[in-house]
Every structure is written in structure tokens, then in C-alpha cells.
Steps between C-alpha positions, in 0.01 A plus 500: 500500500683812377211723402570754773878491494660845496736518203627855559728549799547813702133595526423648841149568629367635826402151610839352419692758702493400866450791737662456837298620800717593800447283806295666771338757271147363532288348773178299494276512807470156658136569591331694218759436225536871431818568303704816539853629534714455810529879518122531512490247783781680684324836464193344662713381798486142367122490514324367188335798322209276394398288801699647791705189579784601732835354396783444744734780604845461650598665827691763301190581294288544813762732644499706179119509504458604862799709607486867402711573191606131513759593762571275800779373721534124520551356847656174625620391157804320641310197637526175303341156551696208642457129439470405868377148428720415199169440323479328161217359293531501119758776551678628805365805681829679435452446128145633513615812686778560248263456206240732651763765573634482145149518353368788711805684629351466850647343812163370621126531446442833677627856482461787746485863391466831682365812335190714469157409364279800423757704698466279808801309631449124492680165497386256231583129505439337162521130422625383161348185349792462262725377783399138570131583470518779756534234767548599863828388650709626789622804304143613426409476869819676611461790255138552602605495867776754432260717302260503796783594738595782263139624491480499881831684536410768243123504566403405145201309359557163332364357175562136406422381147454123502549278196599150600455129457536460877769368732827387341514124543878490453537668840241281677441613862722807452244624248196415712653688795472822297120488536522542878796736476330748264170485691681579827686793342173640362364492855789726600414734212139514619612571857702792362172625343642497150282395206555188292334471158505161331459471122429149373574432134474197273589253643518527879487150645622261769690618805512860378119518498497328839726764652585860416297535178166488685606695809477854365315782668365532147505205261486592131521279192535535126206381287455124450810411704524142626511522880502172689672272746454181298417507130146442368579149378626392843197654675258333261664160543496542880138606549365298204275784389485736205634846580303824447579709190801724556601310812826638648504802269518859627137587436375187678718573805381862506140379504579264791673770704863389470600812305422868544517600136595379152700771324585513127867567440436835330345629825738328740738786576218749561315251722810428708567872528151561639535218754839627618359850532207367705732324745731802519212712628 
């Protein structure tokens, strides 16, 4: 069969010339399938312009969003995790730490920054899901404890932004101890009559939910964030019942009284500014 054989070489058409599209130029919403540019998504604070799905932000991006003029001083950045238990599963814990550090440029799953938000001095603790799933190990607990001590010493309010898969299993009991440690330190902050605002983002689960994430004087959440101790599948298999629509999502928890407000990211800085101003007066 040679009926359609091209006998003249060197003919170029628009379809025969491959056009390379740079990686990362476009995004497609995982929920509504809206397609747009990465710049468009970035300009919308990584919220889908079509359906409002909130995509993950790093700790750095939250700092840039919330601190005035994107200026802040990072605190306690010299603390690094240790492999107390010489833990190893498919890979050693040391290897996982090294890989996470190379990937993210972070030393652990939390950062602490001091600056101003709507011209009000504040300390913000932000978790970063990119570092071993934002898991809570001994460094996370220690940096939160030090941040609370700093707030008490300088009489500053505290904001913690949670984004975590829960306690870090590679540290076993050392990780679980951080639940009690952070809760006790928050009691000291309350005794000093300093406000603590907790912002829960997608996902906030496990031991983080069971400790400092739900202990705020005001508990806020981003829209449709997964907030839970155990995941929906585990709960369903345990109770042997179908779960209500939206179970363990922000709006469901707001309806049941576990949250004070669900705040879209575009309004987050203004909302936090109003709350800080309320406590200041």
C-alpha cells in the first residue's frame, strides 16, 4: 500500500512541527478540570479560579502571604532532627531526612517566623507538608515550645498553621511525646494571657489534630480541608457504617462546633488581622 506515500521530502506543516510546551506552564484543577496557567493560579494564591479548590502552600508561601511586605525574621532555624532509634524500614530514617532536606531545603517540617501582620507584631509557626508529609517529630515539638517561650518573653500572640500527616512514626514515642509537650506549653501561653490562633489546612490529621491544632483560642480552617485524627476509611471500617457527606472536612466540622470559622485564603490575612486587633484591645 503506497497510495499515501510522500514522494517529496522537506515539506513542513504546522502539524509536523512539534511545539514544545515548557514544564510547569499549565495546571489542570484536580476537582473541576479547569485548565489555566501556573501564573494565573499563583496570582489567585493557588486557589482554583473556577471552583475555589485550595492547593497546598509551603511554609515560605504562607509567610509571604501573611507577613507585611513579606518581611520576617526566622527563629530557631538551627535545630535538626536526630535518628534516636536508628530506625529503618524500606529506607533508613537518616536517608529520608537527607532526601527531604535536599528536596525542600528545610531542616524539618516546621518553620517559625517573627514579623508584623496588618501592622501587629506576631509569631507565626508554619508546617510544611513537603518535609516527610509535614509529620510531627521532636524538632516540630521543640520549635513550637521555643516559639511559645519567645511569645511569653516578648508578649506576642501566636499563630500556628497546621498541615500534617500526623506523628512521625520513625521517632516512635519521641514523636508522641510532642503532643503532651505542645499542649502543656500552650497552657503556659494561656496563663500569660496571650492569644493563640490555630489555622488548620489540608490535611491536618493524626497526633497534630489531637494536640495543638485544635487547642486555639480561635480555630480557623481553609475551605474543604481534611481535618481528622484517623482517616475516613479507617473510621468507616471501625464503626461499620457509611459516613455523612463531607465527613471530616472543614465545613462539616464548623457545623458540628469544632471550628470557629472557615476562611478562604484571599481573606485570610484580613481575618487574622481583625482577630489580633480584637485580642489586643
